Structures are given as C-alpha cells and as structure tokens.
N, CA, C and O atoms as a GROMACS GRO file, in nm:
protein
  516
    1MET      N    1  13.028   9.102  10.116
    1MET     CA    2  12.915   9.188  10.087
    1MET      C    3  12.786   9.108  10.089
    1MET      O    4  12.775   9.007  10.158
    2ALA      N    5  12.687   9.154  10.013
    2ALA     CA    6  12.554   9.093  10.016
    2ALA      C    7  12.538   8.983   9.912
    2ALA      O    8  12.609   8.978   9.811
    3ARG      N    9  12.443   8.895   9.941
    3ARG     CA   10  12.403   8.789   9.849
    3ARG      C   11  12.274   8.838   9.782
    3ARG      O   12  12.169   8.849   9.846
    4ILE      N   13  12.284   8.866   9.652
    4ILE     CA   14  12.175   8.930   9.579
    4ILE      C   15  12.120   8.836   9.473
    4ILE      O   16  12.195   8.776   9.396
    5LEU      N   17  11.987   8.825   9.471
    5LEU     CA   18  11.918   8.747   9.369
    5LEU      C   19  11.869   8.843   9.262
    5LEU      O   20  11.787   8.931   9.289
    6LEU      N   21  11.918   8.826   9.140
    6LEU     CA   22  11.882   8.911   9.026
    6LEU      C   23  11.786   8.832   8.939
    6LEU      O   24  11.821   8.728   8.883
    7VAL      N   25  11.664   8.883   8.926
    7VAL     CA   26  11.557   8.812   8.854
    7VAL      C   27  11.518   8.890   8.730
    7VAL      O   28  11.465   9.000   8.740
    8ASP      N   29  11.545   8.833   8.613
    8ASP     CA   30  11.511   8.900   8.488
    8ASP      C   31  11.514   8.796   8.376
    8ASP      O   32  11.605   8.712   8.372
    9ASP      N   33  11.417   8.801   8.287
    9ASP     CA   34  11.414   8.706   8.176
    9ASP      C   35  11.505   8.749   8.061
    9ASP      O   36  11.529   8.671   7.969
   10GLU      N   37  11.556   8.870   8.065
   10GLU     CA   38  11.645   8.921   7.961
   10GLU      C   39  11.791   8.901   8.000
   10GLU      O   40  11.837   8.955   8.101
   11GLU      N   41  11.862   8.824   7.921
   11GLU     CA   42  12.003   8.794   7.949
   11GLU      C   43  12.086   8.922   7.957
   11GLU      O   44  12.174   8.934   8.043
   12MET      N   45  12.061   9.016   7.868
   12MET     CA   46  12.139   9.139   7.866
   12MET      C   47  12.121   9.218   7.997
   12MET      O   48  12.217   9.276   8.049
   13ASP      N   49  12.000   9.219   8.050
   13ASP     CA   50  11.976   9.289   8.177
   13ASP      C   51  12.044   9.217   8.293
   13ASP      O   52  12.096   9.282   8.384
   14ARG      N   53  12.045   9.083   8.291
   14ARG     CA   54  12.116   9.008   8.396
   14ARG      C   55  12.266   9.034   8.387
   14ARG      O   56  12.334   9.048   8.489
   15THR      N   57  12.318   9.041   8.264
   15THR     CA   58  12.461   9.068   8.244
   15THR      C   59  12.497   9.207   8.296
   15THR      O   60  12.600   9.224   8.360
   16PHE      N   61  12.412   9.306   8.268
   16PHE     CA   62  12.434   9.442   8.316
   16PHE      C   63  12.435   9.444   8.468
   16PHE      O   64  12.527   9.500   8.529
   17GLY      N   65  12.335   9.383   8.530
   17GLY     CA   66  12.327   9.378   8.676
   17GLY      C   67  12.447   9.308   8.737
   17GLY      O   68  12.501   9.353   8.838
   18ARG      N   69  12.488   9.198   8.675
   18ARG     CA   70  12.604   9.125   8.725
   18ARG      C   71  12.729   9.213   8.722
   18ARG      O   72  12.804   9.219   8.820
   19ALA      N   73  12.751   9.280   8.610
   19ALA     CA   74  12.870   9.364   8.598
   19ALA      C   75  12.874   9.472   8.706
   19ALA      O   76  12.977   9.496   8.767
   20VAL      N   77  12.761   9.536   8.728
   20VAL     CA   78  12.754   9.645   8.825
   20VAL      C   79  12.770   9.593   8.968
   20VAL      O   80  12.849   9.647   9.046
   21LEU      N   81  12.696   9.489   9.002
   21LEU     CA   82  12.690   9.443   9.141
   21LEU      C   83  12.810   9.358   9.182
   21LEU      O   84  12.857   9.368   9.295
   22GLU      N   85  12.860   9.274   9.091
   22GLU     CA   86  12.979   9.196   9.125
   22GLU      C   87  13.101   9.286   9.140
   22GLU      O   88  13.186   9.264   9.226
   23GLU      N   89  13.109   9.388   9.056
   23GLU     CA   90  13.221   9.483   9.067
   23GLU      C   91  13.220   9.553   9.202
   23GLU      O   92  13.325   9.591   9.254
   24ALA      N   93  13.101   9.569   9.259
   24ALA     CA   94  13.087   9.631   9.391
   24ALA      C   95  13.112   9.531   9.504
   24ALA      O   96  13.105   9.566   9.621
   25GLY      N   97  13.140   9.405   9.468
   25GLY     CA   98  13.176   9.306   9.568
   25GLY      C   99  13.064   9.215   9.614
   25GLY      O  100  13.083   9.138   9.707
   26HIS      N  101  12.948   9.223   9.552
   26HIS     CA  102  12.834   9.139   9.593
   26HIS      C  103  12.839   9.003   9.526
   26HIS      O  104  12.895   8.988   9.417
   27GLN      N  105  12.781   8.903   9.592
   27GLN     CA  106  12.767   8.770   9.534
   27GLN      C  107  12.630   8.763   9.467
   27GLN      O  108  12.528   8.795   9.530
   28LEU      N  109  12.627   8.722   9.341
   28LEU     CA  110  12.503   8.723   9.265
   28LEU      C  111  12.451   8.583   9.238
   28LEU      O  112  12.527   8.488   9.215
   29PHE      N  113  12.319   8.572   9.242
   29PHE     CA  114  12.247   8.454   9.200
   29PHE      C  115  12.147   8.502   9.096
   29PHE      O  116  12.103   8.617   9.100
   30TYR      N  117  12.110   8.414   9.001
   30TYR     CA  118  12.026   8.457   8.890
   30TYR      C  119  11.904   8.369   8.876
   30TYR      O  120  11.907   8.250   8.908
   31ALA      N  121  11.795   8.430   8.828
   31ALA     CA  122  11.674   8.357   8.796
   31ALA      C  123  11.609   8.422   8.674
   31ALA      O  124  11.601   8.545   8.668
   32PRO      N  125  11.563   8.342   8.578
   32PRO     CA  126  11.500   8.397   8.458
   32PRO      C  127  11.352   8.429   8.474
   32PRO      O  128  11.291   8.488   8.385
   33ASN      N  129  11.294   8.389   8.587
   33ASN     CA  130  11.152   8.416   8.611
   33ASN      C  131  11.122   8.401   8.760
   33ASN      O  132  11.209   8.360   8.838
   34GLY      N  133  11.001   8.434   8.799
   34GLY     CA  134  10.962   8.432   8.939
   34GLY      C  135  10.960   8.294   9.001
   34GLY      O  136  10.991   8.279   9.120
   35GLU      N  137  10.925   8.192   8.924
   35GLU     CA  138  10.921   8.056   8.977
   35GLU      C  139  11.060   8.012   9.023
   35GLU      O  140  11.076   7.961   9.134
   36VAL      N  141  11.158   8.031   8.938
   36VAL     CA  142  11.296   7.995   8.973
   36VAL      C  143  11.345   8.082   9.088
   36VAL      O  144  11.416   8.034   9.177
   37ALA      N  145  11.307   8.208   9.087
   37ALA     CA  146  11.348   8.299   9.194
   37ALA      C  147  11.297   8.254   9.330
   37ALA      O  148  11.370   8.259   9.429
   38LEU      N  149  11.172   8.212   9.337
   38LEU     CA  150  11.117   8.164   9.464
   38LEU      C  151  11.193   8.044   9.518
   38LEU      O  152  11.224   8.037   9.636
   39ARG      N  153  11.223   7.950   9.429
   39ARG     CA  154  11.301   7.832   9.472
   39ARG      C  155  11.439   7.874   9.522
   39ARG      O  156  11.487   7.822   9.623
   40SER      N  157  11.502   7.967   9.453
   40SER     CA  158  11.635   8.014   9.495
   40SER      C  159  11.627   8.085   9.630
   40SER      O  160  11.713   8.066   9.716
   41TYR      N  161  11.525   8.167   9.647
   41TYR     CA  162  11.510   8.241   9.772
   41TYR      C  163  11.491   8.145   9.890
   41TYR      O  164  11.540   8.171  10.000
   42GLU      N  165  11.420   8.037   9.867
   42GLU     CA  166  11.394   7.941   9.973
   42GLU      C  167  11.515   7.854  10.006
   42GLU      O  168  11.526   7.804  10.118
   43THR      N  169  11.607   7.836   9.911
   43THR     CA  170  11.719   7.745   9.932
   43THR      C  171  11.852   7.814   9.956
   43THR      O  172  11.947   7.750  10.002
   44LYS      N  173  11.861   7.940   9.927
   44LYS     CA  174  11.986   8.015   9.947
   44LYS      C  175  11.961   8.126  10.049
   44LYS      O  176  11.847   8.168  10.068
   45GLU      N  177  12.063   8.171  10.112
   45GLU     CA  178  12.050   8.282  10.207
   45GLU      C  179  12.065   8.413  10.130
   45GLU      O  180  12.175   8.466  10.116
   46ILE      N  181  11.953   8.464  10.081
   46ILE     CA  182  11.950   8.584   9.997
   46ILE      C  183  11.928   8.706  10.086
   46ILE      O  184  11.838   8.707  10.171
   47ASP      N  185  12.010   8.809  10.066
   47ASP     CA  186  11.997   8.934  10.142
   47ASP      C  187  11.902   9.034  10.074
   47ASP      O  188  11.836   9.113  10.142
   48LEU      N  189  11.897   9.030   9.941
   48LEU     CA  190  11.823   9.130   9.867
   48LEU      C  191  11.784   9.074   9.731
   48LEU      O  192  11.858   8.996   9.671
   49VAL      N  193  11.667   9.113   9.682
   49VAL     CA  194  11.619   9.069   9.551
   49VAL      C  195  11.600   9.191   9.462
   49VAL      O  196  11.541   9.291   9.502
   50VAL      N  197  11.654   9.182   9.340
   50VAL     CA  198  11.628   9.282   9.236
   50VAL      C  199  11.549   9.209   9.128
   50VAL      O  200  11.601   9.117   9.065
   51THR      N  201  11.424   9.249   9.107
   51THR     CA  202  11.341   9.178   9.011
   51THR      C  203  11.280   9.268   8.905
   51THR      O  204  11.233   9.379   8.932
   52ASP      N  205  11.283   9.217   8.784
   52ASP     CA  206  11.208   9.279   8.676
   52ASP      C  207  11.061   9.247   8.700
   52ASP      O  208  11.030   9.152   8.771
   53LEU      N  209  10.972   9.325   8.643
   53LEU     CA  210  10.830   9.302   8.663
   53LEU      C  211  10.766   9.225   8.548
   53LEU      O  212  10.672   9.147   8.571
   54ALA      N  213  10.813   9.244   8.426
   54ALA     CA  214  10.755   9.178   8.309
   54ALA      C  215  10.836   9.053   8.275
   54ALA      O  216  10.940   9.060   8.210
   55MET      N  217  10.784   8.939   8.322
   55MET     CA  218  10.853   8.810   8.297
   55MET      C  219  10.748   8.701   8.278
   55MET      O  220  10.634   8.714   8.324
   56PRO      N  221  10.786   8.592   8.208
   56PRO     CA  222  10.695   8.479   8.193
   56PRO      C  223  10.694   8.390   8.318
   56PRO      O  224  10.782   8.402   8.404
   57ASN      N  225  10.597   8.303   8.326
   57ASN     CA  226  10.586   8.196   8.427
   57ASN      C  227  10.552   8.242   8.568
   57ASN      O  228  10.488   8.166   8.640
   58LEU      N  229  10.588   8.355   8.608
   58LEU     CA  230  10.549   8.417   8.735
   58LEU      C  231  10.608   8.557   8.729
   58LEU      O  232  10.729   8.574   8.748
   59ASN      N  233  10.525   8.655   8.702
   59ASN     CA  234  10.580   8.789   8.680
   59ASN      C  235  10.631   8.851   8.810
   59ASN      O  236  10.612   8.796   8.918
   60GLY      N  237  10.696   8.964   8.796
   60GLY     CA  238  10.758   9.029   8.911
   60GLY      C  239  10.660   9.075   9.017
   60GLY      O  240  10.692   9.072   9.136
   61LEU      N  241  10.542   9.118   8.977
   61LEU     CA  242  10.444   9.161   9.076
   61LEU      C  243  10.400   9.043   9.163
   61LEU      O  244  10.392   9.055   9.285
   62ARG      N  245  10.374   8.932   9.100
   62ARG     CA  246  10.335   8.812   9.176
   62ARG      C  247  10.452   8.764   9.261
   62ARG      O  248  10.433   8.718   9.374
   63LEU      N  249  10.574   8.774   9.207
   63LEU     CA  250  10.692   8.735   9.284
   63LEU      C  251  10.704   8.818   9.411
   63LEU      O  252  10.732   8.764   9.518
   64ILE      N  253  10.681   8.948   9.400
   64ILE     CA  254  10.688   9.034   9.518
   64ILE      C  255  10.587   8.988   9.622
   64ILE      O  256  10.619   8.980   9.740
   65GLU      N  257  10.466   8.960   9.579
   65GLU     CA  258  10.363   8.910   9.672
   65GLU      C  259  10.408   8.782   9.742
   65GLU      O  260  10.397   8.769   9.863
   66GLU      N  261  10.459   8.689   9.663
   66GLU     CA  262  10.502   8.559   9.717
   66GLU      C  263  10.620   8.576   9.814
   66GLU      O  264  10.624   8.514   9.919
   67LEU      N  265  10.716   8.660   9.777
   67LEU     CA  266  10.832   8.683   9.864
   67LEU      C  267  10.790   8.744   9.996
   67LEU      O  268  10.837   8.703  10.102
   68ARG      N  269  10.701   8.842   9.991
   68ARG     CA  270  10.658   8.909  10.114
   68ARG      C  271  10.575   8.815  10.203
   68ARG      O  272  10.578   8.828  10.326
   69GLU      N  273  10.501   8.721  10.142
   69GLU     CA  274  10.430   8.621  10.222
   69GLU      C  275  10.528   8.523  10.285
   69GLU      O  276  10.509   8.480  10.399
   70LEU      N  277  10.632   8.490  10.211
   70LEU     CA  278  10.735   8.399  10.259
   70LEU      C  279  10.823   8.464  10.366
   70LEU      O  280  10.858   8.400  10.465
   71ASP      N  281  10.857   8.590  10.345
   71ASP     CA  282  10.948   8.663  10.434
   71ASP      C  283  10.904   8.809  10.437
   71ASP      O  284  10.934   8.886  10.345
   72SER      N  285  10.835   8.848  10.542
   72SER     CA  286  10.780   8.983  10.549
   72SER      C  287  10.889   9.091  10.552
   72SER      O  288  10.859   9.208  10.528
   73ALA      N  289  11.012   9.054  10.582
   73ALA     CA  290  11.121   9.150  10.587
   73ALA      C  291  11.207   9.148  10.460
   73ALA      O  292  11.314   9.209  10.458
   74ALA      N  293  11.161   9.080  10.356
   74ALA     CA  294  11.239   9.071  10.232
   74ALA      C  295  11.272   9.209  10.178
   74ALA      O  296  11.186   9.297  10.173
   75LEU      N  297  11.396   9.226  10.137
   75LEU     CA  298  11.441   9.351  10.074
   75LEU      C  299  11.427   9.334   9.923
   75LEU      O  300  11.494   9.250   9.863
   76ILE      N  301  11.342   9.416   9.862
   76ILE     CA  302  11.309   9.398   9.720
   76ILE      C  303  11.321   9.531   9.646
   76ILE      O  304  11.269   9.634   9.689
   77ILE      N  305  11.392   9.525   9.533
   77ILE     CA  306  11.399   9.635   9.439
   77ILE      C  307  11.329   9.587   9.312
   77ILE      O  308  11.364   9.483   9.258
   78ALA      N  309  11.230   9.662   9.264
   78ALA     CA  310  11.158   9.628   9.143
   78ALA      C  311  11.201   9.719   9.030
   78ALA      O  312  11.217   9.840   9.049
   79VAL      N  313  11.219   9.660   8.911
   79VAL     CA  314  11.259   9.739   8.794
   79VAL      C  315  11.168   9.703   8.677
   79VAL      O  316  11.122   9.589   8.665
   80THR      N  317  11.142   9.800   8.591
   80THR     CA  318  11.067   9.772   8.470
   80THR      C  319  11.090   9.881   8.367
   80THR      O  320  11.123   9.995   8.400
   81GLY      N  321  11.073   9.843   8.244
   81GLY     CA  322  11.076   9.939   8.134
   81GLY      C  323  10.939   9.952   8.072
   81GLY      O  324  10.922  10.019   7.970
   82VAL      N  325  10.840   9.888   8.134
   82VAL     CA  326  10.706   9.880   8.074
   82VAL      C  327  10.620  10.000   8.108
   82VAL      O  328  10.583  10.076   8.018
   83SER      N  329  10.586  10.020   8.235
   83SER     CA  330  10.498  10.131   8.268
   83SER      C  331  10.518  10.177   8.412
   83SER      O  332  10.546  10.096   8.500
   84PRO      N  333  10.504  10.307   8.436
   84PRO     CA  334  10.517  10.359   8.572
   84PRO      C  335  10.409  10.303   8.665
   84PRO      O  336  10.432  10.290   8.786
   85GLU      N  337  10.294  10.269   8.610
   85GLU     CA  338  10.187  10.211   8.693
   85GLU      C  339  10.231  10.080   8.757
   85GLU      O  340  10.195  10.050   8.870
   86GLN      N  341  10.310  10.001   8.683
   86GLN     CA  342  10.361   9.876   8.738
   86GLN      C  343  10.454   9.903   8.856
   86GLN      O  344  10.453   9.828   8.954
   87LEU      N  345  10.532  10.008   8.849
   87LEU     CA  346  10.621  10.041   8.960
   87LEU      C  347  10.541  10.084   9.082
   87LEU      O  348  10.576  10.048   9.195
   88GLU      N  349  10.434  10.159   9.061
   88GLU     CA  350  10.348  10.197   9.172
   88GLU      C  351  10.286  10.074   9.237
   88GLU      O  352  10.279  10.064   9.360
   89ARG      N  353  10.242   9.981   9.154
   89ARG     CA  354  10.182   9.857   9.207
   89ARG      C  355  10.287   9.775   9.282
   89ARG      O  356  10.257   9.714   9.384
   90ALA      N  357  10.410   9.773   9.232
   90ALA     CA  358  10.518   9.700   9.300
   90ALA      C  359  10.541   9.756   9.439
   90ALA      O  360  10.562   9.681   9.534
   91GLU      N  361  10.536   9.888   9.453
   91GLU     CA  362  10.551   9.950   9.585
   91GLU      C  363  10.436   9.912   9.677
   91GLU      O  364  10.456   9.883   9.795
   92GLU      N  365  10.314   9.912   9.622
   92GLU     CA  366  10.198   9.872   9.702
   92GLU      C  367  10.211   9.729   9.753
   92GLU      O  368  10.165   9.698   9.863
   93LEU      N  369  10.272   9.643   9.673
   93LEU     CA  370  10.286   9.501   9.708
   93LEU      C  371  10.403   9.474   9.802
   93LEU      O  372  10.409   9.367   9.864
   94GLY      N  373  10.497   9.568   9.812
   94GLY     CA  374  10.606   9.547   9.906
   94GLY      C  375  10.747   9.573   9.858
   94GLY      O  376  10.842   9.547   9.931
   95ALA      N  377  10.763   9.623   9.736
   95ALA     CA  378  10.897   9.661   9.691
   95ALA      C  379  10.940   9.788   9.766
   95ALA      O  380  10.863   9.884   9.773
   96ALA      N  381  11.060   9.787   9.820
   96ALA     CA  382  11.108   9.903   9.896
   96ALA      C  383  11.153  10.015   9.803
   96ALA      O  384  11.140  10.133   9.836
   97ILE      N  385  11.208   9.978   9.688
   97ILE     CA  386  11.260  10.075   9.591
   97ILE      C  387  11.219  10.029   9.452
   97ILE      O  388  11.217   9.909   9.424
   98THR      N  389  11.187  10.124   9.364
   98THR     CA  390  11.158  10.091   9.225
   98THR      C  391  11.247  10.175   9.134
   98THR      O  392  11.280  10.290   9.164
   99LEU      N  393  11.285  10.115   9.022
   99LEU     CA  394  11.368  10.183   8.922
   99LEU      C  395  11.307  10.161   8.784
   99LEU      O  396  11.260  10.052   8.752
  100ARG      N  397  11.307  10.265   8.704
  100ARG     CA  398  11.257  10.255   8.567
  100ARG      C  399  11.374  10.229   8.473
  100ARG      O  400  11.475  10.300   8.477
  101LYS      N  401  11.361  10.126   8.389
  101LYS     CA  402  11.464  10.095   8.289
  101LYS      C  403  11.454  10.194   8.174
  101LYS      O  404  11.344  10.237   8.140
  102PRO      N  405  11.564  10.229   8.115
  102PRO     CA  406  11.700  10.196   8.155
  102PRO      C  407  11.745  10.288   8.269
  102PRO      O  408  11.708  10.405   8.274
  103TYR      N  409  11.823  10.234   8.357
  103TYR     CA  410  11.875  10.312   8.470
  103TYR      C  411  12.027  10.306   8.467
  103TYR      O  412  12.086  10.214   8.411
  104ALA      N  413  12.088  10.404   8.528
  104ALA     CA  414  12.233  10.412   8.532
  104ALA      C  415  12.288  10.313   8.634
  104ALA      O  416  12.220  10.281   8.731
  105PRO      N  417  12.409  10.265   8.614
  105PRO     CA  418  12.471  10.176   8.712
  105PRO      C  419  12.470  10.236   8.852
  105PRO      O  420  12.446  10.164   8.950
  106ALA      N  421  12.496  10.364   8.863
  106ALA     CA  422  12.498  10.430   8.994
  106ALA      C  423  12.362  10.424   9.062
  106ALA      O  424  12.354  10.412   9.185
  107ALA      N  425  12.254  10.431   8.984
  107ALA     CA  426  12.119  10.424   9.043
  107ALA      C  427  12.094  10.287   9.104
  107ALA      O  428  12.035  10.277   9.212
  108LEU      N  429  12.139  10.182   9.037
  108LEU     CA  430  12.124  10.047   9.092
  108LEU      C  431  12.207  10.031   9.218
  108LEU      O  432  12.158   9.979   9.319
  109LEU      N  433  12.331  10.075   9.215
  109LEU     CA  434  12.418  10.066   9.333
  109LEU      C  435  12.363  10.147   9.450
  109LEU      O  436  12.366  10.102   9.564
  110ASP      N  437  12.315  10.266   9.421
  110ASP     CA  438  12.257  10.349   9.527
  110ASP      C  439  12.136  10.281   9.591
  110ASP      O  440  12.121  10.283   9.713
  111ALA      N  441  12.051  10.220   9.509
  111ALA     CA  442  11.933  10.152   9.561
  111ALA      C  443  11.973  10.033   9.648
  111ALA      O  444  11.919  10.016   9.757
  112VAL      N  445  12.065   9.953   9.600
  112VAL     CA  446  12.112   9.837   9.676
  112VAL      C  447  12.174   9.881   9.808
  112VAL      O  448  12.142   9.828   9.914
  113ASN      N  449  12.263   9.979   9.802
  113ASN     CA  450  12.330  10.025   9.924
  113ASN      C  451  12.232  10.087  10.023
  113ASN      O  452  12.245  10.067  10.143
  114SER      N  453  12.135  10.162   9.973
  114SER     CA  454  12.035  10.223  10.062
  114SER      C  455  11.957  10.118  10.140
  114SER      O  456  11.932  10.135  10.259
  115LEU      N  457  11.920  10.010  10.074
  115LEU     CA  458  11.847   9.904  10.142
  115LEU      C  459  11.937   9.827  10.238
  115LEU      O  460  11.898   9.800  10.352
  116LEU      N  461  12.055   9.792  10.192
  116LEU     CA  462  12.145   9.712  10.276
  116LEU      C  463  12.192   9.788  10.400
  116LEU      O  464  12.214   9.728  10.505
  117GLU      N  465  12.207   9.918  10.387
  117GLU     CA  466  12.255  10.000  10.499
  117GLU      C  467  12.140  10.050  10.586
  117GLU      O  468  12.163  10.121  10.684
  118GLY      N  469  12.016  10.014  10.551
  118GLY     CA  470  11.903  10.052  10.632
  118GLY      C  471  11.856  10.194  10.613
  118GLY      O  472  11.773  10.243  10.690
  119GLU      N  473  11.908  10.263  10.510
  119GLU     CA  474  11.864  10.400  10.484
  119GLU      C  475  11.720  10.402  10.433
  119GLU      O  476  11.646  10.497  10.457
  120VAL      N  477  11.682  10.297  10.363
  120VAL     CA  478  11.545  10.278  10.316
  120VAL      C  479  11.496  10.150  10.381
  120VAL      O  480  11.563  10.046  10.375
  121GLN      N  481  11.381  10.157  10.444
  121GLN     CA  482  11.326  10.041  10.512
  121GLN      C  483  11.225   9.971  10.422
  121GLN      O  484  11.152  10.037  10.347
  122PRO      N  485  11.219   9.837  10.429
  122PRO     CA  486  11.114   9.769  10.355
  122PRO      C  487  10.979   9.805  10.414
  122PRO      O  488  10.970   9.841  10.531
  123PRO      N  489  10.874   9.795  10.334
  123PRO     CA  490  10.740   9.823  10.387
  123PRO      C  491  10.707   9.727  10.500
  123PRO      O  492  10.768   9.620  10.509
  124PRO      N  493  10.613   9.762  10.586
  124PRO     CA  494  10.576   9.672  10.695
  124PRO      C  495  10.526   9.540  10.642
  124PRO      O  496  10.469   9.532  10.533
  125GLY      N  497  10.547   9.435  10.721
  125GLY     CA  498  10.509   9.302  10.680
  125GLY      C  499  10.360   9.276  10.677
  125GLY      O  500  10.316   9.174  10.625
  126ASP      N  501  10.281   9.365  10.732
  126ASP     CA  502  10.136   9.343  10.740
  126ASP      C  503  10.061   9.425  10.636
  126ASP      O  504   9.957   9.484  10.666
  127LEU      N  505  10.114   9.429  10.514
  127LEU     CA  506  10.052   9.510  10.409
  127LEU      C  507   9.910   9.468  10.379
  127LEU      O  508   9.828   9.550  10.338
  128TRP      N  509   9.880   9.341  10.398
  128TRP     CA  510   9.748   9.290  10.360
  128TRP      C  511   9.654   9.282  10.478
  128TRP      O  512   9.541   9.234  10.462
  129SER      N  513   9.695   9.325  10.594
  129SER     CA  514   9.609   9.315  10.714
  129SER      C  515   9.505   9.424  10.716
  129SER      O  516   9.424   9.431  10.809
   0.00000   0.00000   0.00000
C-alpha cells in the first residue's frame, strides 16, 4: 500500500491515525512537528502526508507551503480541531482534502483512498504564480 507521513504533535492523534491506517495496510512514518516532517519527506519516499495544522516549531500551514514548494504534486490531507478558517487556508495553500477533528476512522480512510486512487486531485503546482 502507500507510505504515509502522519504529522501531529499529539501522541493520541498519532496513535489513532496509526491504528486506522496500518490496519488498512499502509506503512506509516511519524513526525511531531513540521520541521521533522520536512526532513522525513526529503529522505523517505512518501506517497501522502496527513498533517495537523496546530503544532509547534513549524505549524501545519507552513508545512503545506514548504511541501508544495518542494514537491508541487505532494498529496496532502490537513486536519485540525482549532478553526474552520484554518482548513480553508490549508486548501488555499495546497491541501487536497481537509478534515475537522474529531473525525471518524472511515472519514480518514476515505480521504486517503480518494487521493491515492486519483479521485481527488491535488491543487495545481502553480498556486503562487
């Protein structure tokens, strides 16, 4: 299956994501913040990123910007429990799908499968042009 980078500073949320996605057969990598996530994305062959937006050291919005600059075709799912405005901004920056916490396991799996199967396309790579 896919190699997924799960980025969240909350251990419980990483554990939830791991349980859902590993059970579906995906290989998971973890990062507690955007800085670690960028290093992982550059050194591992990541198919898809699921990132929280509210994190220390490099928040999810900045991570999305950095990922899209690094790889314009990056597949990104943004999640937050903070505010719907953050999800709108995540879409503007290049997240293909956004989810509001708490979300059901099926919602996460549906989002991952939709991106991996090409049912949902990432935004164009020239968002800032």
